[in-house]
C-alpha positions in Angstrom: 99.2 112.7 105.3 98.7 109.4 104.5 96.8 108.0 107.4 97.6 104.8 109.4 94.6 103.7 109.0 94.3 104.1 105.2 95.2 100.4 104.0 97.4 100.8 100.3 99.3 98.8 97.9 101.9 99.2 95.6 101.9 98.3 91.9 104.7 98.6 89.3 104.7 99.9 85.6 107.7 99.9 83.7 109.4 103.1 85.2 106.5 104.6 87.5 105.5 103.5 91.0 101.8 103.4 91.1 100.2 103.9 94.9 96.7 102.5 95.3 94.4 102.1 97.9 92.9 99.0 99.1 89.5 100.6 100.4 88.6 102.0 97.3 89.3 101.0 93.4 91.5 104.0 92.2 94.9 104.9 92.6 96.3 107.5 94.8 99.6 108.6 93.3 101.8 108.4 91.2 105.8 108.4 91.2 107.3 109.1 88.5 111.2 109.3 88.9 112.9 106.0 87.7 114.8 105.9 84.6 114.5 102.2 83.8 112.4 98.7 85.7 111.5 99.3 89.1 112.6 95.8 90.5 111.9 96.0 94.6 109.1 98.0 96.2 108.5 98.2 100.2 107.0 100.9 102.9 108.6 102.2 105.8 107.9 101.0 108.9 106.2 105.1 109.4 104.0 104.9 106.6 104.7 108.2 104.6 107.5 106.8 102.8 107.8 104.3 99.9 110.8 102.9 98.9 111.4 101.9 95.5 114.7 100.6 93.5 115.2 100.1 89.9 117.6 98.0 87.5 120.7 100.1 87.3 121.1 99.7 90.8 119.3 103.4 92.0 117.6 103.5 95.2 114.9 106.0 96.5 113.0 107.3 99.1 109.3 109.0 98.2 107.8 111.1 100.4 104.5 110.4 100.4 103.2 113.6 102.1 105.0 116.1 99.9 105.3 113.9 97.1 109.0 114.3 96.7 111.7 111.9 96.4 115.6 111.5 97.5 118.1 109.0 95.5 120.6 106.7 97.2 123.7 105.7 94.7 126.0 102.7 95.3 124.9 100.0 93.8 126.4 98.6 90.1 123.0 96.7 89.0 119.7 95.6 90.0 118.5 96.4 93.7 116.3 92.9 94.8 115.8 93.4 98.0 115.4 96.3 100.8 114.6 96.0 104.5 114.8 98.2 107.7 116.6 98.7 110.7 114.3 97.5 113.6 114.7 100.6 115.2 114.5 103.2 112.9 113.3 103.9 109.6 116.4 106.2 109.0 118.6 102.7 108.0 118.3 101.0 105.2 119.5 97.6 104.3 119.7 96.8 99.9 121.1 93.7 98.6 122.1 93.5 94.8 122.7 91.5 91.6 126.2 93.3 91.9 126.9 90.8 94.6 126.7 93.6 97.4 124.6 94.2 100.6 124.5 98.1 101.3 123.7 99.6 104.9 122.3 103.0 104.3 121.8 106.2 106.2 119.0 107.9 104.5 119.1 110.8 106.1 122.4 111.7 105.5 122.3 110.2 101.9 125.4 107.8 102.4 126.3 103.9 102.4 128.0 103.7 105.8 128.6 100.0 104.6 129.4 97.4 102.3 129.0 93.8 103.1 130.9 91.2 100.3 130.6 87.5 100.5 127.7 86.0 98.1 129.5 85.1 94.6 126.0 85.8 92.9 122.8 87.7 92.8 121.4 89.1 96.4 118.1 87.4 96.3 117.3 88.6 99.8 118.1 90.8 102.8 116.2 91.0 106.5 118.0 92.7 109.9 117.6 90.2 112.6 114.6 91.6 115.1 116.8 92.5 117.9 118.5 94.7 114.7 122.3 92.6 115.6 122.3 90.9 112.3 121.9 91.0 108.8 120.7 88.0 107.0 120.5 87.8 103.1 120.4 85.2 100.6 121.9 84.5 97.3 121.2 83.0 93.8 124.3 80.8 94.8 122.6 78.6 97.3 124.0 80.4 100.4 122.1 82.3 103.5 124.9 84.6 105.1 125.1 86.5 108.3 126.6 89.7 109.1 126.8 91.0 112.5 126.1 94.6 112.8 127.8 95.1 116.2 131.3 96.9 114.5 132.8 99.8 115.0 131.0 102.4 112.9 128.0 100.8 114.8 128.8 101.5 118.2 129.2 105.4 117.1 125.5 105.6 116.5 123.7 104.8 119.6 120.6 104.3 116.8 122.5 101.6 115.4 123.5 99.8 118.6 120.5 96.7 119.4 118.4 97.4 122.2 119.5 94.6 123.9 123.6 95.3 123.9 122.1 98.9 125.9 120.3 97.7 128.1 
């Protein structure tokens, strides 16, 4: 188990993901599995999982306690950015060079919503603090926002923003 008191950092090296601890000068784990260059990495809120994405569009969730992974497929080009829903790291949003933004149910390993609107690469995605919006920034110098209050989101209580339930 990865202790939450152990601060760590991640280093990308060709197709390998290396996990380092800041308390010591050595790496904790090497996570091989991507077949191409890794472009994005992010820890989940729980610290038990780290996500990485490569330039073929594959997103991997690494279980740091079991050293295994699951893969999410859907993007056609490099995934540049990832963010987690504020109330559950079972939901992930990704932005890609294929101009799309995808909302993922990580437990089911499926894309549950695809957002379009950018004309070029998506450089950044971020959930709003209350979880009701996704903001994105594109290479075409445009910011976009997408509402999370969709008919599909209403079917999943975890995806309903806290303020909408109160």
